C-alpha positions as CSV (number, residue, x, y, z in Angstrom):
1,M,80.2,141.4,108.4
2,A,78.7,137.9,108.4
3,K,75.5,139.1,106.7
4,G,77.6,140.7,103.9
5,F,79.5,137.5,103.5
6,F,76.5,135.3,103.3
7,K,74.8,137.7,100.8
8,G,77.9,137.4,98.6
9,V,77.8,133.7,98.8
10,R,74.1,133.6,97.9
11,A,74.7,135.9,95.0
12,E,77.6,133.8,93.7
13,L,75.5,130.6,94.0
14,K,72.8,132.1,91.9
15,K,75.5,132.5,89.1
16,V,76.4,128.8,89.2
17,V,75.3,126.7,86.2
18,W,74.5,123.3,87.6
19,P,74.9,120.3,85.3
20,T,71.8,118.4,84.1
21,R,71.1,114.9,85.4
22,K,72.3,113.5,82.1
23,Q,75.6,115.5,82.2
24,L,76.2,114.5,85.7
25,I,75.7,110.8,85.0
26,N,77.9,110.9,81.8
27,N,80.7,112.7,83.7
28,T,80.5,110.3,86.6
29,V,80.6,107.3,84.3
30,L,83.6,108.8,82.4
31,V,85.5,109.4,85.6
32,V,84.9,105.9,86.9
33,A,85.9,104.4,83.6
34,L,89.1,106.4,83.5
35,I,90.0,105.4,87.0
36,L,89.4,101.7,86.2
37,A,91.5,102.0,83.0
38,F,94.4,103.7,84.8
39,A,94.2,101.0,87.6
40,V,94.5,98.2,85.0
41,I,97.4,100.0,83.3
42,I,99.2,100.5,86.6
43,F,98.5,96.9,87.6
44,G,100.0,95.7,84.3
45,F,103.1,97.7,84.8
46,D,103.4,96.5,88.4
47,M,103.1,92.9,87.2
48,I,105.8,93.4,84.5
49,I,108.2,95.0,86.9
50,Q,107.6,92.3,89.5
51,L,108.3,89.6,86.9
52,L,111.5,91.3,85.7
53,D,112.6,91.8,89.3
54,G,112.2,88.1,90.0
55,K,114.1,87.1,86.9
56,L,116.9,89.6,87.8
57,W,117.3,88.1,91.2
58,D,117.3,84.6,89.8
59,L,120.0,85.6,87.4
60,I,122.0,87.2,90.2
61,E,121.6,84.1,92.4
62,S,122.8,81.8,89.5
63,K,125.9,83.9,88.9
64,I,126.8,84.1,92.6
65,G,125.8,80.6,93.7
């Protein structure tokens, strides 16, 4: 049973089309750039929400106190 499994795995691996070095580098750079872009966007939203939250609490404190 194990021999048949490994033969199947080997046969499937022969069908795989591996990316070229240039494709791999381009895809890696793209993924890293997208991750950094999304991190900056999320950080910006977080800062805006934090600022609005502080202003809201200041408004609440001024109305109560």
